[in-house]
Structures are given as structure tokens and as C-alpha cells.
ROKEFI-578002 format. One record per residue (C-alpha): x, y, z; residue in three letters. Coordinates in steps of 0.5 Angstrom, whole numbers, plus 500, padded with zeros to 3 digits. Example, Ala and Ser with C-alpha at 12.3 -4.5 7.8 and 13.67 -1.06 7.14 Angstrom:
! ROKEFI-578002
525491516ALA;527498514SER;
//
This chain:
! ROKEFI-578002
091730868MET;087725874ALA;087719874GLU;080715869GLY;080722866ARG;080722858SER;083728854SER;089726851ALA;090724844THR;094721840VAL;096726835LYS;102722831SER;105715831ILE;112714828PHE;115708826ILE;123707825TYR;124701821PRO;132702821ILE;135704828LYS;137711827SER;135713821CYS;129717819ARG;122716822GLY;115714818ILE;109718820SER;102713819VAL;096714822THR;096707825LYS;101702827ALA;099694828SER;102692835LEU;107686836SER;110683843PRO;117687841THR;113694839GLY;109696833PHE;110692827VAL;117694824TRP;120699828ASP;127697829ARG;127691826HIS;133694821TRP;140695823VAL;147697820VAL;153695823ILE;160695822ASN;165691821SER;164689827LYS;157687827GLY;156692832ARG;149696831GLY;150703828TYR;147710832THR;146717831GLN;151718837ARG;156715832VAL;154716826GLU;150722825PRO;150722818ARG;144717819LEU;139722821ALA;139724813LEU;137716811VAL;130717809GLN;126710809VAL;120707806GLU;115701806LEU;109700803PRO;103703805LEU;100696806GLU;105694811ALA;102697816PHE;095693816SER;095687821HIS;097680818ALA;100684812TRP;105679808VAL;111682804PRO;110679797ASN;116679791ASP;114686789SER;115687797SER;121693798TYR;124697804LEU;127703800VAL;132708802VAL;134714800ARG;139720802ALA;143725798PRO;148724794GLY;145717793MET;142712789ALA;135709791GLU;137703794LEU;130697794LYS;131691799VAL;126686798SER;122684805MET;121677802ALA;127674800LYS;131668804GLN;137673808CYS;143669810VAL;144668817ARG;149672820SER;152671827ASP;155676833GLY;151681832ILE;150686837SER;146692840VAL;148696846TRP;149689852GLU;145684848TRP;149679843SER;146674837GLY;144672830SER;141677825ALA;139676818LEU;144679812ASP;141684807GLU;147682801GLY;152685798ASP;149690794GLU;145694801ALA;152692804ALA;155697799LYS;151702799TRP;151704807PHE;159703806THR;159708800ASP;154712804PHE;157712811LEU;165711809GLY;167705813LYS;165697812PRO;158697814SER;152692813ARG;144693813LEU;141686817VAL;134685820ARG;132682826PHE;132675827ASN;124673829GLU;125666828GLU;131664833SER;133671838GLU;129674842THR;132680846ARG;130681853PRO;129689856VAL;133691861ASP;130687867PRO;132692872HIS;125695870TYR;121691867ALA;122682866THR;117679861GLY;118684855TYR;122683849ASN;124688844VAL;128688837LYS;133693836PHE;131699839PRO;135702846ASP;131699850ALA;124698851PHE;118697845PRO;115704846TYR;117712847LEU;110716849LEU;111725849ILE;106730848SER;106736845GLU;105741851ALA;112737854SER;116740847LEU;112746847ASP;115747854ALA;123745852VAL;122750846ASN;119756851GLU;126755853GLN;130755847LEU;132760842LYS;131756836GLU;125750837PRO;125744835ILE;122739831SER;120733835ILE;124729831ASN;130732835ARG;126726840PHE;124721836ARG;118718840PRO;113712837ASN;107716840ILE;106723840PHE;100726844VAL;096732845ASN;090734850GLY;095734856CYS;099738860SER;107739859ALA;110732862PHE;104730865ALA;106724861GLU;111724867ASP;108721872LEU;103717868TRP;104709870LYS;098705867GLU;094707861ILE;090705857LYS;090706849ILE;084703844ASN;082698850GLU;090697851LEU;094697857THR;100701857PHE;105702863GLN;110706865GLY;116703866ILE;122709866MET;123716865LEU;127716857CYS;135719859PRO;136723853ARG;143722850CYS;146728844LYS;142724839VAL;136730840PRO;143736840THR;144732833ILE;138736827ASN;136731823GLN;135735817GLU;142736816ASP;146730820GLY;150736824THR;151736832LEU;150742837GLY;149743844THR;141745844GLU;137742847PRO;141738852THR;146744856VAL;138748857THR;135741859MET;140739864MET;137746866LYS;130743869PHE;129736867ARG;135733870SER;135728876SER;137733881LYS;133739878ALA;125733878LEU;128731885GLU;130723883VAL;134717886ASP;140716880THR;143711886SER;140705883THR;141706875THR;147707870LYS;144714866TYR;145719869LYS;148727868GLY;143726863GLN;137730862PRO;130726861TYR;125727857PHE;119722855GLY;116717858GLN;118709855MET;112704855LEU;110696855VAL;104693853CYS;101689858VAL;096686854ASP;096680848ASP;096685842ASN;097681836ARG;092684831GLY;090690835LYS;092697832ILE;093704835VAL;091710830SER;091717830VAL;086720834GLY;085715839ASP;083717846THR;089716852ILE;085714859LYS;089714865VAL;088709870GLU;094710874LYS;099715876VAL;105715880PHE;105720886PRO;110724885SER;117724881TYR;121721887ALA;116714885ASP;118714878VAL;123709875ALA;130713872VAL;
//
């Protein structure tokens, strides 16, 4: 796609309220300085306060999450009848009040970040402890007192809540199709957990998107997304396999893409998707399914793309 051309559109938007649990497909999403509102707002932690991911607890893929529909509208404020609803096979439904006052819990960590979070209480803790079979608690990000900066090696001045790295991950349908063409059994986009799923562009075009506009909001491409083992986890049953990683390493590794990994800690992994930040003041702004994507700037080649 050439610079300035508008042919790609937003096909789907996904928000993952609890880190590593199932996502919610929405038709529109409000933006905040840390990404889509409610995205990775909660995380399940172990007895040492360390955040779980599917890498170590693949059964989190079975946990379904529901928020009130109105939660995705601008300036919505939870009330006494607003709940985060959590479901999983063999478990009773868990309802977590979104309006209650939570006790602050210190010593919470997600990757290199550590700080405080707000504990959702003993009922939620028992639910996740029973489901995972080990001491666990559910905490939400403490917006009033905490910030979590993104990796300054790639970008400065941006913060996130509990995602792995950056506020947004964008993947195109054509790229997923190109991967599936190489696989014996095609996989769903839910293996890759994007926030923004687009169509109307060529396969892997998003790799070189340096700057795009969606609904007049400017997003910058920060780095190609290095894929861990989560895409090898079947999101329907939580089982671990080897694909698509084995196949993707043949044509999406740093060697295959001819990108420089000498200054990165992400080595020996395939790359899929572009991680983004929104550079504009986006409070109160909305991205919707059907929005046009205008490519403003592209990287000249893969040699110029961060990994």
C-alpha cells in the first residue's frame, strides 16, 4: 500500500479485559493514554504477586470475560450494578463489581514492572485458585497511583496497563491468510491476540507501516511483534502444540526477514503484527469497525523496522 492511500479498513476490534484470558470483540472502542479502555485492565497473579500469562497457565485461554455493553461508550462510569463477569468450564459464574472500593496490594509485577494494584477480593481469588489449582488472586491496575512506561529502547512518553509491551497490536487478515496457506490446519486470529484486525491490504503490508491514521488519530508503528509460544496454544481447549511457530520460523524469523537483532532481546522468535502507539491526545476518541486506515508513512525496508 502506498503512502497516503486509503484502502484498508478496520475489520474487528478486540479488547482483553483480563490479561491472557479470552478477548471481547467490539464494534467500537474508546481510547485512553494507555490503549483501548478496559484492555488488560486486570491480571491474575500468583502467590508472589507475579502476573500470569498463557505461557505458564495455558488454561487461561478458557476463561471468558464479559463487560457491560455500555462500558465501551465514551465517559461511561461503573455503577453498583456494573460487573465484570467471568466464566470457565466447570466453574460457577463469577461476578466482580466494577464500582466497589478495592484494597491496595503492593509488590505486584508484570515482566520488568512492579508496583501496586487493587485486589478484587477473596471471592475472585478463590475462583481463580480453584480454576488454576494454585493460589491466585485477581487485581486491577491502580490508575490513581501507578504508571507503567513502555520500553524506552523503542518509544518514550507512553504508558500501558498490563499488556506485554505496547498499547496496540495490529494485524491484517491478508497476513493471517498467508500464514494459514503454509499450515496443514488453519488457525484463527485469536491465536495472535491483536487489538486491531484489518482487511483490504496486502499480506504483511502492516510490517512497514510507520505512521497511519484511523478516524483522524495518528498511530505510529513501533516494532514488529515477536511471537512467544502463546500462538501455539489452542484457544478453544487450552492445549499446547508446535504450530504455527515451527512453520513461521521458516519465513518470519529475523533471518528470513533480514532484520537486525543485535540490539534487541527478542531473538529466535518469528515476527507477526505491528505494535503501535497513538501519538495524539485521544481521550474521548473512538475507533470503530469499518474505519478507514490511511497510511501516511512507511518504512523503506525491513532493515529499517525495529524488532
